[in-house]
N, C-alpha and C positions, 0 to 999 in steps of 0.2 A: 362453522367457517370451514374445517379440514375438509369435511365432507363436499361443500360447494367447491373448494380448491381443485380436492379429487375429480369431480363433475367436470369441470371445465376445464382438466387436463385429459378427460376421457374425451370430451368434446372436440377438443385438437387433435386427437388421436383420430379421430372419425374425420375430421378436414383433410388431416392427411392421408387417409386411405382413400378417399375420394380423391384426391389431388393427383394421386399413383395414379387411379384409373382412368384420369381425364390425363395428364400428362403421356402415358402411353400407349395409349388409341394409336391404332395404325395409319386413321387418316388425320387431317388437318381438322381441330376443335376449336372455336373462337366464342367470346362470347361478349359482346358490344353493348355500349346501351343506346339508346334508341335513336340517337343520332348518328350513330354507325361508327363511336370512339371504342378501340378496345379495351376491354378491362381484363380479359384473361384470355391466355392463347396456349395451347399445348407445344409439345416438343416437334411434332408434324409439322405444325403451323409455321415455327422458328425456320425449320428445313426449307419448307416450300417457299416461304416468302423472303430466305437469304437474311433475316435479321436473328440477331440474337433474341433468345426469348422473352428475358427480363426488359428488352427496348421494345418489343412490340406496345406494350401497356401504353396508353394514351393517344395512340397513334390512329387517323381515321384510317377505317378498312379499304375506304374509296381509293387511298394512293396507290394501293396493289392491286387496281383492276384496270386493265388496258383502256385508253380512250375511247376503243371504238365499242368498246361493249359498257362502259361508264355508264351511258344515259340508263340501259334495261337494268342495270345494277342499281341504282337510284329510285328508278320506278317500282321493283320490287320490293324496296324498302317501305315506300310510301302505300304499297299494297297491305305490306305487312302489319303496319300501324291501324290500318282500317276494320281487319280482318282478325279472325281467331284461328286461321288456318296455316299450314305448311305450305310455303314457295319453293318451288326447283325450278331453277335456270342453269344456263350453259354461259360462263364467261372466259375471259382471257385475264389470268394470272399475270401482272408484272412484277415479278421478284425485283431484289434491290439489283440483281447482277443478274445478265444473261438476257435469254430471250424470253418474250411472253410463253405462259403454259395454258392449255386448255384444261377446263375442270368443269366440274358439276356443283353447284352450290345447292345446299338445302338449310334454308332458314326458317325458325319459327318463333314467335314471339314469346318472351317470358312474363307472366303476368304475375302479380299477388293473388292473396285469397280474394280481394276486394275486385278483382278484375283489371287492376291499373297496369300500364305497360310498363314495365322495369326494363326491360333492355331485348335483347334477339340473341339467340342460339345459332350459331352459323358450323355448318360441318362442308367440308371443301374436299373434293377428290380429284387427285391428279387422274385425268384420263387419257393422259398421253398413249400409255399403252394399249388404251381399246380404240382411241382414234387410230394409232397406227395399225390396229388390227382391223378397224372396218376400211381403210385406205387400201392395207392389203388387199383385204378382200372384195372391195370394189373394182380395185385395177385388176384383179385376177377375173373376177367376173364379166367385167368389159371383154377380156381377152379370150373368153369363153365364147361370147357372141361375137366377137370377130372371126368370119369365114376363112380368112388365110390364115389363122392362127387357134382355131378352133382346138385340135387334138392337144398342140401342146399347153396353151392355159386350161385345159381340162385336168391335163395331169398336174401341172404347177397347182391348181384351186386343190386338187386331192390331197397331195401332199402338205399343203400348207395347211388346211382344215383338220385334216388328221393328226398331224403333229400339236395343235393347239388344244392338249387335254383338258385346261383349266377354263377354257370357254365353250359353248355348247354353239357350233356352228353348222348351220343347214339351210338347204333349200327348196323355194316353195315353187311350183308354178304359179301361173297367173291366178288359177283360181284356189290358191293358198293350199293345195295338196304338197306332200313332204316330198321332194324327188331327191334330196342328199340328205345325211345324217352322220354329221362327224363322231369321233372316240369320244371327245369331250362332253357330248351331247348325251352318248349312252352313259358316261358315268354320273350326268347330271340327272338325267332324267328318269334312267334305269331303263328305258327300251332298247332293244337290240335294232338294228338298223330294218333287219326282217320284218319285224313287227309294225313299223311306222311306214314305208314308202310306199306311199298312194293314198295314205290317210289325210285326213285335214289335220292343218298346223293347231287345230283350234284345240286338242288335245292336251297340250299343254297349259292351257289357262283355266282358271278355276270356274265352276260351274255360276259364281252370280257373277262373274266377269263376261261369261258367254252369253247369260241371258239378258245382260244389259247392252249386247251389242257392240262390247269393247273389240274383238278381235275383227269386226268389219271396220270399225272407225279406225282403228290403226293402219290397215291395209288403205284406205281412202287417203289417210292422211301421207304414209307413205306414197302413193301414186301422185300426188299435187305436189308436194314438197320435196320429194325425194327420200326423204327420212321419216322415222317415226321412234323418238325414245320412248323408254316406259319403265317405269319404278314400280314393282307390285308383286303381289304373290302368285304364284305359280305351283301345279300340282305335278309328282312323281308317279310313275307307272303304281307305287304301292298305295295312293292315295293321300301320301304326307305332303305338306306345304312346305314352300322355301321360299326367301323373300332374291328378289333377282333384278337387276339393271341390264338393259340391253338396247338394242337398235333394232329397225327392220327398214331394209334400204330397197328401194325399186330398182332393179336391173332391165337396162333397156338397151337394145339393139341400135348400130350406128343410124338407123332412120330415127330413133324414139318411139318402136313399138315396144310394149311392156312385155317383158317374156317372162317375168317372176319376180321373188321377192327373196334377199339374203338377211338372213337372222344371226346376230350376234347376242350373246346370253352370258352374263357369269353369274355365278351364286353369290350372294352375298347377305347370305342368312346370318351369319357370325356378327358380323356390322351393323345390321339390323337391330339384332338380339341387345346388343352393345347400347345402342344407342337408347332402346326403348328403356331398356334397364335404367339408363343415366337419368333419364327423363322421370321415369318412374319415381327414382328415387327421390330427386329434385320437387317432384310435387309431393312426396309422402313427406320429406322433411320440414317443407314449406308448411304443411298441414299440421305436421306435428307442433312446428313451434309458434304455429299461430294462437295459441290458447292454453292458458295451464289448466284447464278441463282435461284432463288427461283422458277420462272416459269418453266424452264427446269426442276428442281426436282419433281416438283407436278406433270408433266405429267409423269414423270419416276413413281412417286409413282401409279400414277392411273394406268400404263400399268401392274405394277406389280399385282395388286389389281384383275385383271383378268387372269384367270379364280379364283384362289385361294379364294379370299373373294365372288367375285361378276362375274355375268354376264355381268353388265354394271358399270362403274364408272365414275362419273362426277364431275369435280370439277369448281366452280362459284367462283369469286373473286368478292368483294365489291368496288367500284370505289368512290373515293373523293365527285364525285358529287350525289352518293346515286345511280348510276346507278349499273346494275350488269352484268359483262361480263364471258362468257363461255370461260374459259382457256383450259380445257381438256375433251376428250372424248374417253373413251377406251370400246372396245369389240373386241373378238375375229374375226369378220365378218368386213371387211372395207366399204362395202354396208351400213350396219346398221350404222355404226361411222354418216357415210353420210347423212343417214335417220333422225339422232339425231340434226346433226347441223342445216338439210334444216328445221325440226321442230321449233327450235329455233331462226331461220331466220324471218319463217313464223308466229310464236305466241311468241313474245320477252314475257320473265317474266315479271308480272304485279308486281312491289314493293310492291303494296298494297293487293295481294292476301292471303286469309286466311287459305291458306294450301301450303305446298310443300316447296320449296326452299327459296320463297319472305319472308314466315313465319319464317323459322327456322334463315334468316340474320336479321329479323327484332327483333324477341323475343329472339335470343341466345339459344332457348332450342333446341333441337331433335325432328325430327318424325320420329316415326318407325310406320309401317305398315306390319303386318308379313303375311297376307292374301290379297292381291288384287283382290277386286270384281269390277264389273261394276260401283256400287255405289261411291267407292274410285275412279275409274279414271273419272266417271261424274263430282267430286267435281275440279279435276285438268283441264278437259276441258273446253272450251271457246265455243265451239258450234261442230254439228255432225260431219263435217270434222276433225277438232282437235282431236274429241275421237276417231274415227277411226286410224288418226296417233298413237296417243299413243296406242291403241291396239295393232296395228302392231308390237310395242315393246316387245309384250308379256310378259307383267311386271308380276309378282307372289308374289312379297315379297321385300320391300326396306326400307332403312335406310336413311336420311339426317341428318349430324351431323354439327354443326358450326365448323368453323375455327377462335377462340378465344383466348384472350391474354390480359392482361391487360386492362379487362373490354372494351374492343375493340372488334368487328365482323369484320373480316378479308375476310371470306368469308365462303364457305359450300363445304362439297364432299356428295357426293350421291351414295349410293352403292344400286344394284338392282339385283334380281333374274330374271330370266327369262328360258330359254330353259333347262336348268339345273334339275327343277322341283323341286329346295329346296326352304326350307322357313327360314327366318330369327328367331332368337329369341333371348330372354334376353343376354344370353353370347354372340353372334354377336353384339349386341347393346353397350355392355361393351367393345369388340374389335374398333370398329369403333371410339368410343370416344375418345379411347385411341390414337390410329391411329391420328384423328385429334388434337388433343391436341400436340404431336408432332409435327406435320406440322405446327401448328399455329405458335408454337415456333422456327422453322426453318425460316417461314415467316418472323415472327418479328426479329429475329437476325440478318437476312438478310438485311432488312430494316434499321435497326439502323445501321449497318455496315455500310452500302452505305451511311447513313447520316453523320456517323461518318468521313467515306472516303471524301463527297465532301466537309465536314468543313476542313480537314487538308489541301485539295486541295486550297480551298479559302484562309486557313491564309497562306500556301506558295506560293501563288501568290503574296498577299499583301506582305509578307516579301521580296520576290524577289525585287517588284517594290520600295519597300521603300529600300532597300540595296542597288539597282542600284542607284536609285535618292541621297541617302547620300554619295556614294562611290566619285561621281565627285567633289562635293563642299568640300568633306574632303581633296580630292589628291590636288584640287587646295590649298588649306587652308596649306596643308602641304610644297607646292612647295613655296609658296608666303612667307610663314616664313623663309624658306631654302635660298630665294634669297633674302631678308632684311639681312638675317644675312652676307650674302656673299658680298653684295653690301654696306652694312653700313660700312665705315672704323671702323676700330679698335679702333682707338683713340677717335671715337664717342659712342663708344659701353661700357655703363655702367654695373656693374655687374649685375642688375636689369632687364635689357634689355636682355641681355645674356641667364638668366634664365628664363625670360618669354617666349623668343623665342623656347628654348628647351622643355618647358613645353608643348607649344601648337605642336612642331612636336613629341614630345613623346604621347602626347593624342592623336592627329592625326593617328600616326601608330596603335596605340593601338585599335582604332576604326575601322582601315581599318583590324585590325584581327579581330576583332570582326564580320565584316560585312563578311569576306572571312570565318569565320567559319559559319556563319548563310546559307551563300549560301552553302557550303559544308554538312551540317547536313541536308537541304532541298533536295539536289542534291541526295544524296547517298539515303534517305529514299525513296524516289520517283523513284530509280533509274536511274536517268537521268545522273550522271556522267560516262562515259566511263571510263573504266578500259585500261590502254595500256600494257595488260601483255606480259609476255615473259620470257625465263630462265634469272634470275638474280645471279651473285655470291654472295653467301650467305658472305664471308668475305671482300669482297667489298663494300656492304650495311652497315656491322655492321661496318667497318673502316670509312666511311664515317659520319657516326650518329654518333658517340664516338668523332671522332677530331672535329665537330662542336659544341656537347654538353660539351666536357669536361672543354671547359672555363667558361661556367655556373656554372658548380661543383666546379671547383677548387675559383670560388670567394667566395663560402660559407666555405671552407674549406672542400668539400665532396672527397671522392675518387671515381672515377668512373674506373672500370675494364670491359673489353670487352673481350670475348673468343668464338670462334667456336668450337663447338664438332669434332671429327675425323668423317671423311667419311660423312659430310653433303652435298649432292648435291644441285645443283642450285633451288632456289624456282619459280614457275611460279607466278609472281606477277609484278604488277606496280611499279617500280623503287620509284618513288617520292612519292606515298600513302602509301609505306610500309617503308618510311624513315619518313613520316609524324606521321605513327601510334608509331613508336620508338621516336620520339620526343614528341609526346604528353605524353607517358607513363614515360621516362626518365623526362622530364620536371618536370610530376605531382610530380616525388617522389623526385627531386630537392627541391621542394615547402616545403615539408614535413618532409625532413631530415635534423637534426638540424647539426650544424657545429661539424666534426669530426666524421661523419658517411660515412657508406659506401653505394655504390649503383653499381650494376653488372647488366650486360647485356651478356646473353650468349646464344647460340643456340646447339640444340642437335636434331638427324632425329629419326623421329618415323612412322616407317612403308613409306607408300607413304607420308607422312607430315614431316616438320620442325617445330619443337616447339622452339619458343621465350620466354626466360623468363627474366623478368626485377624485380630485389629484392631489395628493401631496408631496411635501418635499422633505419628507420623513427618512427612516432608519432602510425601509424597502424591504424586501422578502427575500430568502432566499430560493432559487428555483426550486431546490429537491421539497420545499415546502408547499409551494404553489398548491400541488394536486390536493393536499389535505385542507387549505383553507376554510371551506364551508362546511367542514365535517364537526359535528357536536361537540364540544367540551374540547375543541382541539387547540392549542397556543403553541405557536413556535418559540417563542421565549418565555419562560417560566419567570424570568426577573422581569417582565412588563407585565405580569398577571396583574389585571383589574376589575375581574369578570370572569363568570364562568365558562366563557367562551361559546355562548349562544348566539350572539349578534349578529356575525354573519350568517351560520346556519339559518336563524330566521328570516335576512336579509333575503337571501338565495330563494327561500321557501315561499316566503310574499311575491315576490317578483314571478315564478314560475307559476304561483295559482293566477297571476294576471294575464298570463299566457306570454310572459316576455322572457328574456335572457339575462343572464349575470354572467362578466369575462370581468378578468384582473390582471394588469400588466405591471413589473416591478422589477424594479434595478436596485440591487444592494447599495446602500451609502446616497441614491441620488431621489430615491421616492415611490410611491406607487398611486398607479390609477384604477380605480374601480369602474366600468362601464355597464348599464344595465338598461335595458328596454321597457318601455311601457304602450302596449296599443294606444293609436290614437282615436279619440272620439267619432262617431258618425256625424258627419256636418250635415 
C-alpha cells in the first residue's frame, strides 16, 4: 500500500509538472469538451480573455468570439468533429472588457485510444502585433506606389522594414523575384541581401512544398484575395528547417495594376516544438495508461516516437539478474530494424561498459551526444566489424535516458537521429527525460498492480480452500446436533441440554452463512460467479423479498412496505442474486432501525433501467463513514456488529456484475436510503 501511495504521489507530481508547462506557455492554450465548454485554460488565456483563470472553467468558448466571426468558429468546430485533422482560422476575440482582438486559432480534436472524440485543444495567438506590422507595411507599400510620394514612402518603408528585426520583411516583383530584403530576413534565413536580390522568392520554401506547387498557389491566392496566410516549414541558407507563420500581400497601384508582393514572416519554431512536445506527451501518456501490459505499451510508445522525435527508438529493460533485454526497436524501415536486432545479437551489451546504454542503466544518468562523430562511434564499438555495423545505422545524434522510479532503474529509452539530418539539443533532452519519467511510472504502476493482483489471487485461493475445508465439518457438526436433538427422548433432555444443542446449531448455521458470503465475495470480485440472467417480473421479485423479510421486521416492531412503480418493465437479472441484494439491504436496515420505525422498498423506471430504493428511519450513517460502507468486513459501529460486514460489499458487486450502480444517502438520526439500478429487459 505504501508503494501504491508513493506511486500516486509521483503521478500527481508529474501532473503538476505538466500543468506548469501548460500554465506558462506564452500563448493562450485551452482544452474544451466537444461542445466547446472550457475545461482547462492557462494563464495566457486568462490574460487574453480578461477572466480569472479559475473562472474560465465551465464557460463556453464561443462567448469570447466576436459575433462577426462566431459563425466561422462554429463551422470549424463542426469540421473538427468529422475529421482527424487540425483546423486553422482567424477570429476576433471579444475579451470581457475592451475592444475585440484579432487572433489566429489552431484547433485539434482529442481522441481516446479507441478513436472516440473526447474534446478539443485550442491554441489562440494574439496577432495584433503582426496585424499592425502588416497594416503598416501595406500602408507604406501603397505610399511607395503613389507617384506624388514615391521617394518619401520608399524611405519610410526602408526605415520601418530594417528596424523590424524580429520579422522577416521583403518585397517581390510580380514574377516573385526578391527586390528588397530587411535585416530581420537576413537574421532568420541567413542570406545577405546581396545574395538574394533578383533571385526567386521560392528559395525560402522546402523542396517538397515547391514540388507541390505551393509557392504558385500562395501567390495566386494573394492576387485574387489580397492576402495569403501560411504556417509551415521553411528552409535557411544552411539547409536547416524552421517553422514560421506569415502573410503574403499583393501590392497594387491606384489603378489596380499588380506591382508585386510583400511578405511578413516570423520564426515560430520554439512555439511549434512546444506544441508538438505537449501533443506527443499527451499521446504517450494516453498510450501508457491504456493497458497494464507495460511491454506492449512501451513498444507502442517506441513506434510513436518515430519519426516525430527520432529516426530510431530503442527500449531496453534491466532484468532481475542484471542482464539487459532489448524490448523494442522502432524505425520506418523494417530492414533497418532487423539490422539493429542482428547487431544486438552479435554484440550483446556489456553491463560494465563506460558509455551508452549500460552506463545509463548503471548510473541512472542520461547520456546526450548532440553530434556523433567517428570518435564517439569508436567508444561504442568492440572491434572494426562492430564499428562498421554501427556506421551503417547512420547515427548523427542520440539521447539515452533511464527509466527510473523509486530509486530503481527499470530500463532505458534510446532516441537517435540519422537520415533526417537533424541534431538534438537541450530542449530535446528535457522532452526525452519527461517521456522516460512517465514511462517508468507506468511500468512501475503495472508491476505493482500485477503484484497486488497476484496477492489477491493467492488470498482468494487460500480463502476458498479454507472455506471448503471448514464447510464439511461444520455441516457434520450441525447435522450431528440435529440428530442428537431428534433421537434423544424428550424426557431425557434437560433445559441446558436443549439450549446447548440449539446454540451449536445456530452458531453452525451462522458459520455456514459466513463461509457462503466469503465464497460469494471472492467469486464476484474475480468474475467466477456466473449470473443466470433473464427477464424477471419486478412485482414477483419484490413480493418474494417482502414476504420473506416481513416476519423479521415484525419481530422488531418495524413496518415494512413494498411498492412497484407504474410502468416498471421486467428487469434483466439473475433472480436469486437480485433477491440476495434486496435481502442484504433490507436485512441491514432492520438491524439499524429501532422499534416503531419504518422501512420502505420501492421500484421506479428510469429510462432503460429500473431503480430499486430501500429507505429506513434508522440511526443513519455519519458522513465520514459513507466512503467505506461497501468495503469488505467494514462496520461503522462495532456495538451493532451482527455479521461479518460482507453483506453490503456482496450487494455492490452483484449490482455491478449486472451493469448497474449502487449509491447511498444518509442523515445521522434520520435514516438511510440505498439506491441501485438494474438494466431493464429488452422488450
